[in-house]
C-alpha positions in Angstrom: -13.8 8.6 11.0 -10.1 9.0 11.2 -9.7 5.3 12.0 -12.1 4.3 9.2 -10.1 6.4 6.7 -6.9 4.7 7.8 -8.5 1.2 7.4 -9.9 2.1 4.0 -6.5 3.3 2.8 -4.9 0.2 4.1 -7.5 -1.9 2.2 -6.7 0.0 -1.0 -3.0 -0.9 -0.5 -4.0 -4.5 0.1 -6.1 -4.6 -3.1 -3.1 -3.2 -5.1 -0.8 -5.8 -3.6 -3.0 -8.9 -3.6 -5.4 -8.3 -6.5 -3.1 -9.6 -9.1 -2.9 -13.0 -7.3 -6.7 -13.4 -7.2 -7.3 -15.6 -10.2 -10.7 -17.2 -9.2 -13.9 -15.7 -7.9 -13.6 -17.5 -4.6 -10.1 -16.2 -4.0 -11.3 -12.7 -4.8 -14.1 -13.1 -2.2 -11.8 -14.3 0.5 -8.9 -11.9 -0.2 -10.6 -8.7 -1.3 -14.4 -8.6 -0.8 -14.9 -10.0 2.7 -12.1 -7.8 4.2 -13.9 -4.7 2.9 -17.2 -6.0 4.4 -15.3 -6.4 7.7 -14.0 -2.8 7.5 -17.6 -1.7 7.1 -18.4 -3.7 10.2 -20.5 -6.2 8.3 -18.6 -9.0 10.0 -18.5 -12.0 7.5 -18.6 -14.7 10.2 -21.7 -13.2 11.9 -24.8 -14.5 10.1 -26.8 -11.8 11.7 -24.9 -9.4 9.5 -23.8 -11.3 6.5 -25.2 -14.4 4.8 -23.4 -15.9 1.8 -25.2 -17.8 -1.0 -28.4 -16.2 0.1 -31.5 -17.8 -1.2 -34.9 -16.2 -0.6 -38.3 -16.8 -2.1 -37.7 -14.8 -5.2 -40.5 -14.9 -7.8 -39.0 -15.7 -11.2 -35.7 -16.6 -9.7 -34.4 -20.2 -10.2 -33.6 -22.2 -7.1 -30.1 -22.6 -8.4 -29.5 -18.8 -8.5 -28.3 -17.3 -5.2 -27.1 -13.9 -4.1 -23.4 -14.1 -3.3 -24.0 -12.0 -0.1 -26.9 -10.5 1.6 -26.0 -7.9 4.2 -28.4 -7.6 7.2 -29.2 -4.8 9.6 -31.6 -5.3 12.5 -32.8 -8.6 11.1 -33.6 -7.4 7.6 -31.6 -7.6 4.4 -30.5 -4.1 3.3 -28.0 -4.8 0.5 -27.1 -7.5 -2.0 -23.6 -8.0 -3.2 -22.7 -9.9 -6.4 -19.1 -10.9 -6.6 -16.9 -11.6 -9.6 -13.3 -12.6 -10.1 -10.7 -9.8 -9.9 -9.8 -9.9 -13.5 -13.4 -10.0 -14.7 -15.1 -6.9 -16.1 -18.3 -5.8 -14.4 -20.3 -4.4 -17.4 -22.4 -7.5 -18.2 -23.4 -8.7 -14.8 -25.8 -6.0 -13.6 -28.9 -7.8 -15.1 -28.4 -10.8 -12.8 -28.1 -8.6 -9.8 -31.2 -6.7 -10.9 -33.3 -9.9 -10.7 -32.4 -10.3 -7.0 -33.0 -6.6 -6.3 -36.3 -6.3 -8.1 -37.7 -9.4 -6.3 -37.0 -8.1 -2.8 -38.8 -4.8 -2.1 -37.1 -4.3 1.3 -33.7 -4.1 -0.3 -32.8 -0.7 -1.7 -29.1 -1.1 -2.3 -27.2 -3.5 -4.5 -23.4 -3.8 -5.2 -21.5 -5.4 -8.0 -17.8 -5.9 -7.4 -14.6 -7.6 -8.6 -12.7 -6.6 -5.5 -11.1 -3.6 -7.1 -14.2 -1.7 -8.3 -17.4 -1.5 -6.5 -20.6 -0.3 -8.3 -23.6 0.6 -6.1 -27.1 0.6 -7.5 -30.5 1.7 -6.2 -34.0 2.4 -7.7 -34.2 6.1 -8.6 -36.1 5.8 -11.9 -38.7 3.3 -10.8 -39.4 2.0 -7.3 -38.2 -1.6 -6.6 -36.6 -1.7 -10.1 -32.8 -1.5 -10.0 -31.4 1.3 -12.1 -29.3 0.3 -15.1 -26.5 2.7 -14.1 -24.8 2.8 -10.7 -25.2 5.9 -8.5 -21.7 5.5 -7.0 -18.5 3.8 -8.2 -15.3 3.4 -6.2 -12.1 2.1 -7.6 -9.7 1.0 -4.8 -6.7 1.5 -7.2 -7.7 5.1 -7.5 -9.2 5.9 -4.1 -10.1 9.6 -3.6 -10.9 11.5 -0.4 -14.5 11.9 -1.5 -14.8 8.1 -1.9 -13.8 7.6 1.7 -16.5 10.0 2.9 -19.1 8.3 0.8 -18.0 4.8 1.7 -18.7 5.8 5.4 -22.4 5.8 4.5 -22.2 2.0 4.0 -20.9 1.2 7.5 -23.2 -1.1 9.6 -24.0 1.6 12.2 -24.6 4.3 9.5 -26.4 2.5 6.7 -29.8 3.9 6.1 -31.8 3.4 2.9 -33.2 6.9 3.0 -29.9 8.7 3.4 -28.2 6.6 0.7 -31.1 7.2 -1.6 -30.8 10.9 -1.0 -27.1 10.6 -1.8 -27.9 8.7 -5.0 -30.3 11.5 -6.0 -27.6 14.1 -5.3 -25.1 12.2 -7.5 -27.6 12.0 -10.3 -28.3 15.7 -10.1 -24.6 16.4 -9.9 -23.9 14.5 -13.1 -26.7 16.3 -14.9 -25.6 19.7 -13.6 -22.0 19.0 -14.8 -23.3 18.0 -18.2 -25.4 21.2 -18.5 -22.6 23.4 -17.4 -20.1 21.9 -19.7 -22.5 22.1 -22.6 -23.4 25.7 -21.8 -19.7 26.7 -21.7 -18.7 24.9 -24.8 -21.6 26.1 -26.9 -22.0 29.5 -25.2 -25.7 29.0 -24.5 -27.6 32.3 -25.0 -29.3 32.0 -21.7 -25.9 31.6 -19.9 -24.6 34.7 -21.8 -27.7 36.7 -20.8 -27.2 35.6 -17.2 -23.5 36.8 -17.1 -24.3 40.1 -18.8 -27.3 40.8 -16.5 -25.2 40.0 -13.4 -22.4 42.2 -14.6 -24.4 45.1 -16.0 -28.0 45.1 -14.7 -28.9 48.4 -16.4 -27.7 47.3 -19.9 -30.6 46.9 -22.2 -30.6 43.4 -23.6 -31.0 43.3 -27.4 -29.9 40.8 -30.0 -27.1 43.1 -31.1 -25.9 43.3 -27.5 -26.1 39.6 -27.1 -24.2 38.9 -30.3 -21.4 41.4 -29.5 -21.0 40.3 -25.9 -20.9 36.5 -26.5 -17.3 36.5 -27.6 -16.3 38.6 -24.6 -18.2 36.2 -22.2 -16.5 33.3 -23.9 -13.1 35.0 -23.3 -14.0 35.8 -19.7 -15.0 32.2 -19.0 -11.8 31.0 -20.5 -9.6 33.3 -18.5 -11.5 32.7 -15.3 -11.2 28.9 -15.6 -7.5 29.2 -16.5 -6.9 31.3 -13.4 -8.7 28.8 -11.2 -6.6 25.9 -12.4 -3.3 27.8 -12.4 -3.9 29.3 -8.9 -4.6 25.8 -7.5 -1.1 24.8 -8.7 0.5 28.0 -7.5 1.6 29.0 -11.0 1.7 32.7 -12.1 -1.1 33.3 -14.6 -1.4 35.5 -17.6 -4.4 36.2 -19.9 -5.2 33.6 -22.6 -5.6 34.5 -26.2 -9.0 35.9 -27.3 -9.6 33.0 -29.6 -9.0 30.3 -27.0 -11.6 27.6 -27.2 -13.5 26.5 -24.1 -12.5 22.8 -24.8 -8.9 23.9 -24.4 -9.7 25.5 -21.0 -11.6 22.6 -19.5 -8.5 20.8 -18.7 -8.9 17.1 -18.4 -7.3 15.1 -15.6 -4.8 13.4 -18.0 -3.6 16.6 -19.6 -0.3 18.3 -18.9 -0.3 21.9 -17.7 2.4 24.2 -19.2 3.6 27.1 -17.1 2.7 30.2 -19.1 5.9 31.9 -18.0 8.2 29.0 -18.8 7.3 26.4 -21.4 9.9 24.0 -20.0 8.0 23.7 -16.7 5.2 21.2 -17.3 3.0 19.9 -14.5 2.0 16.4 -15.4 -1.0 14.3 -14.3 1.3 12.1 -12.2 2.7 15.1 -10.4 -0.8 16.4 -9.7 -1.8 12.9 -8.5 1.3 12.8 -6.3 0.3 16.1 -4.7 -3.2 14.7 -4.1 -1.9 11.5 -2.5 0.5 13.4 -0.3 -2.1 15.9 0.9 -4.6 13.1 1.7 -1.9 11.3 3.8 -1.0 14.5 5.6 -4.6 15.5 6.3 -4.8 16.3 10.0 -1.0 16.6 10.4 -0.7 20.0 8.8 -2.9 22.7 7.4 -3.7 22.1 3.7 -2.5 25.6 2.8 0.9 24.9 4.4 1.7 22.2 1.8 2.6 24.1 -1.3 3.5 22.5 -4.7 6.4 23.8 -6.7 7.3 22.7 -10.2 10.6 23.3 -11.8 12.3 22.3 -15.0 14.0 19.4 -13.4 11.7 18.2 -10.6 8.4 18.6 -8.8 8.4 19.3 -5.1 6.1 19.8 -2.1 7.2 22.6 0.2 6.3 23.4 3.7 4.9 26.9 4.0 6.3 27.6 0.5 9.9 27.7 1.7 12.3 26.3 -0.9 14.6 24.8 1.6 11.8 23.0 3.5 10.9 20.5 0.8 9.1 17.4 1.9 10.1 15.5 -1.2 11.3 16.0 -4.8 9.9 14.0 -7.6 11.8 13.5 -10.8 10.0 11.9 -13.8 12.6 12.9 -16.4 14.3 9.5 -16.2 13.3 6.1 -17.5 11.8 5.4 -14.0 10.5 8.2 -11.9 12.3 8.7 -8.6 11.3 10.3 -5.3 13.7 11.8 -2.7 12.7 12.9 0.8 14.4 15.7 2.8 15.3 13.1 5.5 18.3 10.9 4.5 17.8 7.3 3.9 18.8 5.5 7.1 18.9 1.8 7.4 15.5 2.0 9.1 14.0 3.7 6.1 15.7 1.3 3.7 14.1 -1.6 5.6 10.7 0.2 5.4 11.1 0.7 1.7 12.0 -2.9 1.2 9.0 -4.1 3.2 6.8 -1.8 1.1 8.0 -3.6 -2.1 9.8 -0.5 -3.5 13.3 -0.2 -4.9 16.1 2.1 -4.0 17.4 4.4 -6.7 20.8 6.1 -6.9 21.8 8.3 -3.9 18.9 8.8 -1.5 16.2 8.3 -4.2 13.4 5.8 -4.4 11.9 4.4 -7.5 8.2 5.4 -7.7 6.6 3.8 -10.7 3.2 5.2 -9.9 2.2 8.2 -7.7 0.0 5.9 -5.5 3.1 4.0 -4.4 3.7 6.9 -2.0 0.9 5.3 0.1 3.2 2.4 0.8 5.7 4.6 2.7 3.6 7.2 4.6 6.1 7.1 7.6 8.8 8.7 5.5 6.4 11.5 4.4 5.3 12.1 8.0 8.9 12.3 9.2 9.8 14.7 6.4 6.9 16.9 7.4 8.1 16.8 11.1 11.6 17.7 10.0 10.4 20.7 7.9 8.2 21.9 10.8 11.1 21.9 13.2 12.7 25.3 13.1 15.8 23.9 14.9 16.7 22.1 11.7 16.9 25.4 9.7 18.7 27.7 12.1 21.7 29.6 10.7 24.8 27.7 11.5 27.8 29.4 13.2 30.1 31.1 10.7 33.0 28.8 11.7 31.1 25.7 10.5 28.7 26.9 7.9 29.6 27.4 4.2 28.7 30.7 2.4 26.1 28.8 0.4 24.5 27.4 3.6 24.4 30.8 5.1 22.8 32.3 2.0 20.1 29.5 1.9 19.3 29.8 5.6 19.0 33.5 5.4 16.0 33.1 3.0 14.0 31.0 5.5 
């Protein structure tokens, strides 16, 4: 799995770098779609696994219409793939894919892709009829840890229609559950309020008067609980929210900034949260997740090893025209070459221009080396008085 994760992240970087050059559908196939199939071990040059321009005896399908790719497992087609050019939107092409899918009862999975986004379909609503909405969507310009785990299901040695259908059903239920929960919290559904009151005070006699009087308190409790969960995940001290806070304000969206309640000048942005997510995903397996601690300040955002302020892996500064990143390790000529090969630019001092948080994926070696530097206690031992400055001694004494 570790090797597969590395391959998939490498493919995501490849899509980011090469996608803009894929003008035609054929170029998109060759540069972006076939490499992913190969990563999934559906080897493109093996006709026992992949057949392009697949034409079967489809009732109602014109002889001129062909499936771009049919993926085979043990001699049977298991998935159809319809390819489009990189710049083409996918919204209007599902009906064409559905015709192929509906005419082949043995195929339970269909994918629609432009190389960047992959939409996977099955037949949850009506057997052998492709659903109008995908059960799983992955965007390789915004690849998440959960996407990697789910993409593993589509590998040649792991692909099973039954397990993927179960996964699709789980995704459908998950979407419905989220919708119900959000609706219940926003509207303070009476059944939800009764549930909370009963759980908290089993002996309290439930009357309409009790329900009416307790609803505002339950609403406040939900707001404070959710605020605490979000703040704690960012390692920010929390304080109670106002009584009249609306649930919509507490259900923080991914693109919203989070203001430190103790200092309004400290604002954790979506890019800083994304940078933390990218860094932790890259460092997975190299350090305990709890050992990598975010710290936001008025002037920069940092990731610390074990929460120690002098063991910062990097500092991210988005207060300038172009965001910059600085690692704890100095920029040697070796690192400068690595940065140049990654297509990034050097900033002033030892900083690197980081136009998007995902650009960190281009220079994982520097992140790994910074972690190794921070983990090595020898780098943080108190220097001898003859050579250390008072400031250095003071900093080291806090380790």
